[in-house]
C-alpha positions in Angstrom: 30.2 -29.5 30.1 26.7 -31.0 29.8 26.1 -34.7 30.6 29.7 -35.5 29.8 29.6 -33.6 26.5 31.8 -30.6 25.9 29.9 -27.5 24.7 31.6 -25.1 22.4 31.0 -21.3 22.6 29.0 -20.0 19.7 31.1 -18.1 17.2 30.6 -14.4 17.0 29.0 -13.2 13.9 30.0 -9.9 12.3 28.0 -6.7 12.6 26.6 -5.1 9.4 27.3 -1.5 8.4 26.0 0.5 5.5 28.4 2.5 3.4 26.7 5.2 1.3 28.8 6.4 -1.7 27.6 8.9 -4.2 28.4 11.7 -6.6 26.6 14.8 -7.8 25.0 14.4 -11.2 26.2 16.9 -13.8 28.5 18.7 -11.3 31.2 19.6 -13.9 28.6 21.3 -16.0 28.0 24.1 -13.5 30.0 27.3 -13.3 32.7 27.6 -10.7 30.4 29.7 -8.4 27.6 27.2 -9.0 29.9 24.3 -8.0 30.9 26.1 -4.9 27.3 26.8 -4.0 26.3 23.1 -4.6 29.2 21.8 -2.4 28.3 24.2 0.4 24.7 23.1 0.1 25.7 19.4 0.1 27.9 20.0 3.2 24.9 21.6 4.9 22.7 18.6 4.1 25.4 16.1 5.2 25.8 18.0 8.5 22.1 17.9 9.2 22.0 14.1 8.8 24.4 13.7 11.8 22.1 16.0 13.8 19.0 14.1 12.9 20.4 10.6 13.5 23.6 11.0 15.6 23.6 7.4 16.8 23.3 6.0 13.2 26.7 7.2 11.9 30.0 5.4 12.5 31.5 8.1 10.3 29.8 11.2 8.9 29.8 12.3 5.3 33.1 13.2 3.7 33.5 14.9 0.3 36.4 13.7 -2.0 37.3 14.3 -5.6 35.2 17.4 -5.6 31.8 16.0 -6.3 31.9 12.6 -4.6 30.9 11.8 -1.0 30.8 8.8 1.4 29.5 8.0 4.9 29.4 5.0 7.1 26.2 4.1 9.0 26.3 1.7 11.9 22.5 1.4 11.5 21.8 0.1 7.9 18.1 0.5 8.5 18.5 4.3 8.2 20.6 4.3 5.0 17.6 4.6 2.6 16.1 7.4 4.6 19.4 9.2 4.6 19.8 8.7 0.8 16.3 10.1 0.1 17.0 13.1 2.4 20.2 14.0 0.6 18.7 13.5 -2.9 15.6 15.6 -1.9 17.8 18.3 -0.6 19.9 18.5 -3.8 16.7 18.5 -5.9 15.3 21.3 -3.8 18.4 23.2 -4.7 20.2 26.3 -3.5 20.0 29.9 -4.6 23.2 31.4 -6.2 23.3 34.8 -7.8 19.5 35.1 -7.9 19.2 31.8 -9.6 18.2 28.4 -8.3 20.7 25.6 -8.8 19.3 22.1 -8.3 20.6 18.7 -9.2 20.5 15.0 -8.2 23.0 12.4 -7.0 23.9 8.9 -7.8 23.9 6.9 -4.6 25.0 3.4 -3.9 24.4 1.6 -0.5 26.7 -1.2 0.3 25.7 -3.3 3.3 28.3 -5.6 4.9 31.1 -5.9 7.4 33.8 -3.3 8.1 37.3 -4.6 8.6 38.8 -1.4 9.8 38.1 2.3 9.7 40.4 5.2 10.8 38.7 7.3 13.4 36.6 10.1 11.8 37.9 9.1 8.3 35.4 6.6 7.0 36.5 7.2 3.4 39.8 5.4 4.3 38.1 2.3 5.7 37.9 -1.1 4.2 35.7 -4.2 4.3 32.8 -5.8 2.4 30.5 -2.8 2.9 33.0 -0.4 1.4 33.8 -2.6 -1.6 30.2 -3.3 -2.4 29.3 0.4 -2.3 32.2 1.6 -4.4 31.9 -1.1 -7.1 28.2 -0.6 -7.3 28.5 3.1 -7.9 31.2 2.6 -10.5 28.9 0.1 -12.3 25.8 2.4 -12.2 24.6 3.2 -15.7 21.8 5.0 -17.5 19.1 6.7 -15.5 19.6 4.7 -12.3 20.3 6.9 -9.4 20.0 4.5 -6.4 21.2 0.9 -6.0 22.0 -1.4 -3.1 24.1 -4.5 -2.5 23.8 -6.6 0.7 24.9 -10.1 1.7 21.5 -11.4 0.5 21.0 -11.6 -3.3 17.2 -11.9 -2.9 17.1 -8.7 -0.8 19.1 -6.9 -3.5 16.8 -8.1 -6.3 13.7 -6.9 -4.5 15.0 -3.5 -3.3 16.7 -2.6 -6.6 13.5 -3.2 -8.5 11.6 -1.0 -6.0 14.4 1.6 -6.2 13.8 1.8 -10.0 10.3 3.1 -9.3 11.7 5.5 -6.6 14.1 6.9 -9.2 11.2 7.6 -11.5 9.2 9.4 -8.8 12.2 11.5 -7.8 12.9 12.5 -11.4 9.4 14.0 -11.5 9.6 16.1 -8.4 9.2 19.8 -8.5 11.4 21.9 -6.3 8.5 22.4 -3.9 7.8 18.7 -3.7 11.4 17.9 -3.1 11.6 20.5 -0.3 8.5 19.0 1.3 9.9 15.4 1.1 13.2 16.6 2.5 11.5 17.9 5.7 9.0 15.0 5.9 11.6 12.3 5.7 13.2 13.4 9.0 9.9 12.4 10.7 8.4 15.9 10.8 4.6 16.0 10.9 2.7 17.9 8.3 2.4 20.7 10.8 6.2 20.7 11.3 6.8 20.7 7.6 4.3 23.6 7.2 6.0 25.6 9.8 9.5 25.0 8.3 8.3 26.0 4.8 5.9 28.8 6.0 3.0 27.3 4.1 -0.4 25.7 5.2 -0.7 22.1 6.2 -3.1 21.6 3.3 -0.4 22.8 0.9 2.1 20.4 2.5 -0.4 17.6 1.9 -0.8 18.5 -1.7 3.0 18.7 -2.3 3.7 15.4 -0.6 0.8 13.6 -2.4 2.2 14.8 -5.7 5.6 13.6 -4.7 4.3 10.1 -4.1 4.9 10.1 -0.3 2.5 7.2 0.3 4.6 4.9 -1.9 7.9 6.3 -0.5 6.7 5.7 3.1 5.7 2.1 2.3 9.1 1.5 0.7 10.9 2.9 3.8 8.9 0.6 6.0 9.7 -2.4 3.8 13.4 -1.5 3.5 13.8 -1.1 7.3 12.1 -4.4 7.9 14.4 -6.2 5.5 17.4 -4.6 7.1 16.3 -5.4 10.6 15.6 -9.0 9.7 19.0 -9.3 8.1 20.8 -7.5 10.9 19.0 -9.6 13.5 20.8 -12.7 12.2 24.1 -11.2 13.1 25.7 -10.5 16.5 27.5 -7.2 17.1 31.2 -7.0 16.5 33.4 -4.0 17.3 35.3 -2.6 14.4 38.9 -1.9 14.7 39.4 1.9 15.1 42.8 3.3 14.2 44.0 6.4 16.0 
C-alpha cells in the first residue's frame, strides 16, 4: 500500500530456452557401417558439448529416428556456438575402413518457453521452443542448413539473413578448416588448437582465416548480444520437471 493506493505484484515473465533440432544430411546414402560410424561420431560430438558447457543444457542431445537429434539449452546465447561446433565436427568427419566419411547437418534453433520436459528426456518436452524448432526444421528447404525462430520477428529476419552467409562459408570448408573451427569455437586459443591438431600456430591461423573465422566470430558476438537483450526482458521461471 503506497499513499492509500494498492500496489499489485509484477507478473512473472517466462524464461526462454533454446531447442536445437537437426538431422544429418544424406545419412541414408551411406553404407550401414558408414551410418554406424557417423552416429558414433555424432554421439561423441554431442557428449563433448555437455562437457564444454555443462550449465547451458537443460537436456543434452538425444538421437531419434536414426539420423535426427535434439537438445534443450537453458542458455539460448550458446545455441549458435553449439550448432556451429556440431556442424564443424560432422564436416571434419570420421575415419571408417580407411576412408573419411564427412557430412553436414540441417539445424533449427527454436527460442521460446518450455511448458514441461520429462527429466533427462528433452525430446519428450513441449512448449513454444519445441514447436518453433520442429516446425522450422520441417519447413527447411534447398541449401539452407541453419535457421532460427524466436519470439521477435525482427531478430529472426536479421539472424536468418546472416545464417545464409554462414551456410555458404560452411559449405566451402575443407576437412582441415572444419577441424580447426571445431576446436576454436570452444574458446581454444590458436596455441590450444595447434596442440590439439599437432600443427603449428601459423598453420592454425591459415586454416581459420580460410574458414572465415573473423566473420563467424563477429556473428557469434552479434547473436549472443541479441539473445542476451531478448532474455534480459524476461524473468526466470522454473520449468515443470516430470519424474
